[in-house]
C-alpha positions in Angstrom: 14.0 -22.4 2.9 14.0 -22.5 -0.9 11.2 -20.0 -1.1 13.0 -17.7 1.3 16.2 -17.9 -0.7 14.2 -17.1 -3.8 12.7 -14.0 -2.2 16.2 -12.9 -1.1 17.6 -13.4 -4.6 14.7 -11.3 -6.0 15.4 -8.5 -3.5 19.1 -8.6 -4.5 18.1 -8.2 -8.1 15.9 -5.3 -7.2 18.9 -3.6 -5.5 20.9 -4.0 -8.7 18.0 -2.7 -10.8 17.6 0.3 -8.6 20.9 1.9 -9.7 22.5 2.9 -13.0 25.9 2.4 -11.5 27.2 -0.9 -12.8 30.0 -1.2 -10.2 29.5 -4.2 -7.8 28.6 -3.3 -4.2 27.8 -5.3 -1.1 24.1 -4.8 -1.8 24.5 -6.7 -5.1 25.7 -10.0 -3.4 24.8 -13.0 -5.6 24.5 -15.1 -2.4 22.5 -13.0 0.1 22.6 -13.8 3.8 20.2 -16.1 5.4 17.2 -14.7 7.3 18.0 -13.6 10.9 17.5 -16.3 13.5 15.5 -15.6 16.7 18.2 -17.6 18.5 21.2 -15.7 17.1 19.9 -12.4 15.7 22.3 -10.1 13.8 23.2 -6.7 15.3 20.5 -4.0 15.4 20.7 -1.1 13.0 22.5 1.9 14.4 20.7 5.1 15.2 20.6 7.2 12.1 22.2 10.5 11.7 20.0 13.6 11.2 18.2 13.6 7.9 20.8 15.0 5.3 18.6 17.6 3.8 18.4 21.4 3.7 16.9 23.0 6.7 13.1 23.4 6.6 12.1 27.0 5.7 10.1 28.9 8.3 6.4 28.5 7.5 5.1 31.4 5.5 1.5 32.7 6.1 -0.8 30.8 3.8 -4.2 31.9 2.5 -6.0 28.6 1.8 -7.1 28.4 -1.8 -10.1 26.7 -3.4 -9.4 23.0 -4.0 -9.7 22.2 -7.7 -11.9 19.2 -8.8 -10.3 16.0 -9.9 -9.9 15.7 -13.7 -11.6 12.9 -15.5 -10.1 9.4 -15.0 -7.6 8.5 -17.6 -7.8 5.2 -19.6 -5.0 3.9 -17.3 -2.9 5.3 -14.4 -3.7 8.5 -12.5 -4.4 12.1 -13.4 -4.3 15.0 -10.9 -5.4 18.6 -10.9 -3.4 21.7 -9.9 -2.3 21.5 -6.2 -3.9 23.9 -3.8 -2.3 25.3 -0.6 -3.9 24.2 2.7 -1.6 25.8 5.4 1.9 26.2 6.6 3.3 22.8 7.4 6.4 20.6 7.4 4.5 17.3 7.8 1.0 16.1 7.1 -1.4 13.2 6.4 -4.7 12.7 4.5 -7.5 10.3 4.9 -10.9 9.6 3.3 -13.9 10.6 5.3 -17.6 10.2 4.3 -17.8 11.6 0.7 -14.6 13.7 1.0 -11.3 13.8 2.7 -9.7 15.1 5.9 -6.1 16.3 6.3 -3.8 17.0 9.2 -0.9 19.5 9.0 2.0 20.0 11.5 3.9 23.3 11.5 6.8 24.6 13.6 8.1 28.1 14.2 10.8 28.6 16.7 9.7 26.9 20.0 6.0 26.7 18.9 4.4 23.8 17.1 0.8 23.5 15.9 -1.2 20.6 14.5 -4.4 21.4 12.5 -7.1 19.2 11.1 -8.9 20.2 7.9 -12.0 19.2 5.9 -11.3 19.0 2.2 -13.8 19.3 -0.6 -13.5 20.1 -4.3 -14.6 23.6 -5.2 -14.2 24.9 -1.7 -11.5 26.3 0.6 -10.2 23.9 3.3 -12.3 24.1 6.5 -10.4 24.0 9.8 -12.0 21.4 12.1 -9.6 21.7 15.0 -6.2 23.1 16.1 -3.9 21.7 18.7 -1.1 23.9 20.1 1.4 21.4 21.5 2.3 22.0 25.2 5.6 20.3 24.6 6.5 21.1 21.0 9.3 19.7 18.9 11.8 22.4 18.0 11.7 23.5 14.3 13.6 21.1 12.1 13.9 18.3 14.7 10.8 16.3 13.9 11.4 13.3 11.6 7.9 11.9 11.1 4.4 13.3 10.8 1.0 12.7 12.4 -1.4 9.9 11.5 -4.9 10.3 10.5 -8.1 8.3 10.1 -11.7 9.2 9.3 -12.3 9.6 13.1 -8.9 10.4 14.8 -5.6 12.2 14.6 -2.5 10.9 16.4 0.8 12.6 17.0 3.9 12.5 19.2 5.0 15.6 21.2 8.4 16.8 22.4 8.3 14.7 25.5 7.7 11.6 23.3 4.2 11.1 24.5 1.6 9.8 22.0 -1.7 11.7 21.8 -4.9 10.9 20.0 -7.9 13.3 19.5 -11.2 12.9 17.6 -11.7 15.2 14.6 -14.5 17.2 16.2 -14.1 21.0 16.5 -13.8 21.1 20.3 -11.8 17.9 20.5 -9.5 17.4 23.5 -6.4 15.1 23.0 -5.8 12.1 25.2 -2.4 10.8 26.2 -2.3 7.2 25.0 1.2 6.1 26.1 4.9 6.6 25.7 7.8 6.8 25.1 7.0 7.1 21.4 9.5 7.8 18.6 9.8 11.0 16.7 11.4 9.1 13.8 8.4 7.0 12.9 4.8 8.1 12.5 2.2 6.3 14.5 -0.5 4.2 12.7 -4.3 4.4 13.2 -6.6 1.4 12.5 -10.2 2.1 11.7 -12.0 -1.0 10.3 -15.7 -1.4 11.2 -15.9 -1.4 15.0 -12.1 -1.9 15.3 -10.2 1.2 16.4 -6.6 1.1 17.5 -3.3 3.0 17.4 0.3 1.6 17.2 3.6 3.4 17.7 7.3 2.8 17.8 9.1 2.8 21.2 12.8 3.5 20.4 13.9 4.3 24.0 15.8 1.0 24.2 17.4 -1.7 22.1 15.8 -3.4 20.2 13.1 -0.9 19.3 9.5 -2.1 19.9 6.1 -1.6 18.4 3.2 -1.1 20.9 -0.5 -1.0 20.3 -3.6 0.1 22.1 -7.4 -0.1 21.4 -9.3 3.1 21.1 -12.9 4.3 21.8 -14.6 6.6 19.3 -13.8 9.4 21.7 -10.1 8.7 21.2 -9.7 7.5 24.8 -7.8 4.2 25.2 -9.4 1.0 26.4 -7.4 -1.8 28.0 -3.7 -1.9 28.5 -1.0 -1.2 25.9 0.2 -4.4 24.0 3.7 -5.2 23.0 3.5 -6.4 19.4 7.2 -7.0 19.0 8.1 -10.7 18.2 10.1 -12.6 20.8 13.8 -12.3 20.2 13.3 -9.5 17.7 12.6 -5.8 17.3 9.9 -3.6 15.8 9.5 -0.2 14.1 7.5 1.8 11.6 3.9 0.5 12.0 1.4 0.9 9.2 -2.3 0.1 9.2 -3.8 -2.4 6.7 -7.5 -3.0 7.3 -7.9 -4.5 10.8 -4.2 -5.2 11.2 -0.8 -3.6 11.9 2.2 -4.3 9.6 5.7 -3.3 10.9 9.3 -4.1 10.4 12.0 -5.8 12.5 14.8 -3.6 11.0 18.2 -5.3 10.9 21.6 -4.4 9.6 21.6 -7.0 6.9 18.1 -8.3 6.4 14.8 -7.0 7.7 11.6 -8.9 8.2 8.0 -7.6 7.9 5.5 -8.7 10.6 1.8 -8.5 10.9 -0.6 -8.4 13.9 -4.4 -8.7 13.5 -6.6 -6.3 15.6 -10.0 -7.2 17.0 -12.5 -5.5 19.3 -11.0 -7.5 22.2 -7.3 -6.9 21.5 -4.3 -7.9 19.3 -3.7 -11.3 17.9 -0.2 -12.8 18.2 2.2 -11.3 15.7 3.2 -13.4 12.7 5.9 -13.2 10.1 4.7 -11.7 6.8 8.0 -12.1 4.8 11.6 -10.9 4.6 12.2 -7.6 2.8 16.0 -7.2 2.7 18.2 -4.2 3.2 16.1 -1.2 4.4 17.2 2.4 5.0 17.8 3.7 8.5 15.3 4.7 9.6 12.9 2.7 7.3 9.7 4.2 5.9 7.0 1.7 5.0 3.4 1.7 3.8 1.0 -1.3 3.8 -1.6 -1.2 1.0 -4.0 -3.4 -0.9 -6.5 -5.4 1.1 -6.8 -8.5 3.3 -7.0 -10.7 0.2 -4.0 -9.1 -1.6 -1.7 -7.2 0.8 1.4 -5.4 -0.4 4.2 -3.5 1.3 6.1 -0.5 0.0 9.3 0.3 1.8 12.5 2.4 1.5 15.6 0.4 0.8 19.3 0.8 0.2 20.1 0.5 -3.5 23.5 -0.1 -5.2 26.2 2.4 -4.4 24.3 3.2 -1.2 21.5 5.1 -3.0 18.0 5.3 -1.6 15.2 3.5 -3.4 11.6 2.4 -2.9 10.4 -1.1 -3.4 7.2 -3.1 -3.4 6.7 -6.7 -2.2 3.6 -8.9 -1.8 3.1 -9.9 1.8 2.8 -13.6 2.4 4.7 -14.4 -0.8 8.2 -15.1 -1.8 7.8 -13.2 -5.1 10.6 -10.8 -6.0 10.3 -7.1 -5.1 9.5 -4.5 -7.7 11.1 -1.1 -7.9 8.8 1.9 -7.4 11.6 4.5 -7.3 15.0 3.3 -8.6 18.1 4.1 -6.6 19.4 7.2 -8.5 20.0 9.6 -5.5 20.9 9.9 -1.9 19.0 11.1 1.2 15.7 10.3 2.8 12.6 9.3 0.8 9.1 8.8 1.9 6.3 6.4 0.7 2.6 6.0 1.4 -0.2 3.9 0.0 -4.0 3.4 0.2 -6.0 0.7 -1.6 -4.2 0.0 -4.8 -2.5 3.5 -5.1 1.0 4.2 -3.9 2.8 7.6 -3.7 6.5 7.9 -3.3 9.1 10.7 -3.1 11.5 10.5 -6.1 14.8 12.5 -6.2 15.4 14.7 -9.2 19.2 14.6 -8.7 21.8 12.6 -6.8 22.7 14.9 -3.8 20.8 14.2 -0.5 19.3 17.7 -0.5 18.2 17.6 -4.2 14.5 18.5 -4.8 12.0 15.7 -4.8 8.7 15.1 -6.7 5.8 12.9 -5.9 5.3 9.8 -8.1 1.8 8.2 -7.9 1.2 4.7 -9.3 -1.7 2.2 -9.5 -0.7 -1.3 -8.4 -2.1 -4.1 -10.5 -3.4 -7.4 -9.3 0.1 -8.9 -10.1 2.0 -6.1 -8.5 2.8 -4.4 -11.8 3.0 -0.6 -11.5 1.1 1.7 -13.9 2.8 4.7 -15.4 3.7 7.3 -12.8 1.7 10.5 -12.4 4.1 13.2 -11.3 2.9 15.8 -8.8 4.9 19.0 -7.7 4.1 22.3 -6.1 4.3 25.7 -7.7 8.0 25.7 -7.1 8.5 22.5 -9.1 9.1 20.1 -6.2 7.3 18.2 -3.5 8.1 15.7 -0.8 6.6 13.6 2.1 3.7 12.6 -0.1 0.6 11.0 1.6 -2.3 9.5 -0.3 -5.9 8.6 0.4 -8.4 6.8 -1.9 -12.0 8.0 -1.6 -15.3 7.0 -3.1 -14.9 9.2 -6.1 -11.2 10.0 -6.4 -7.8 10.2 -4.8 -6.2 12.9 -2.7 -2.4 13.5 -2.4 -1.0 15.7 0.3 2.6 16.8 0.1 5.0 19.5 1.4 6.9 22.2 -0.5 8.8 25.1 1.0 7.1 24.9 4.4 3.6 24.7 2.9 1.2 21.8 2.7 -0.6 21.2 -0.6 -3.3 18.9 -1.7 -4.2 17.7 -5.2 -7.3 15.8 -6.2 -7.2 13.2 -8.9 -8.6 10.0 -10.3 -7.0 6.6 -11.0 -7.9 3.8 -13.3 -6.6 0.2 -13.1 
């Protein structure tokens, strides 16, 4: 219990550090609440209001541009080249594949919604690998989370809250994996050796639940869907870490991170990874690092109810570190791969203020390197996703209804 109280005290200090407002708030409690008990759990978080941001602009026609090469690696931190437009899009993801990268973009216009998969290489225009016109689209501006991508598969949720997975081949046909699936949380794809799986959030009831299913290389499911939610708790926001799924049990006062190992024969029992404190509603998380040194980045409520992004070490009671301090309001996003983390950072306090992408290298002790700032041609960027390849890093982000990618290099 002492280590748990130490972790909570560290999280409380993070909430204070994440704001320049010195006035005391409930989030700055010196004596934080105890961890939720499975016997007497605190009330679930309420369903969030729609994202308080300006409406998404209609996607403009995009002529894909040649992707610039990554600049030389700096002595420390990250350096990125000029972003290149891929396609119209409100959401996206990026993943390493072979010697390059693949990207997925999701765009809506009226009652139509299209998901496209692209091959990305420096010095060349993006190559379209596949396009999926959703039979049951999500109306423009209503989607709250994007697709998930691995080197073999792409996963998404349609307007009927069904989860689909498709391989990345040109003539790929999607397979319905399960449902109901949430439109507020992205699914997660596991690809580690021979282990392939997908996990998603089911928010059709209370508490929310995380479900998982093994996949074949074709994208077809094998076996029955597994409920990864701990007994007496809830689950949401899955994120892949090697051959495991990390997710949250989101609570009104104090949330807990859980972890479920994945094997070729199924999912191991879910275990507690650590408490993480007061998360946003809905939370956005990203597992990063590796099996030996796993970390979790997550969106949290800072002092004066601002939105911040923090970083904690899984399996440890060490205090959290701020990635983005709580200086503004509204939804932020975070993603990570390997030892690189990319987070939205507000440029002003209002919920609809422009964002920019901050990219950091995470050291062995969790210390963050200096931020590399990425924006589009209009000077902003949001919903950043990151992938670490063999010879560089790719960051995909959204600005004004377009998806951009920037290649870079990072040095620890």
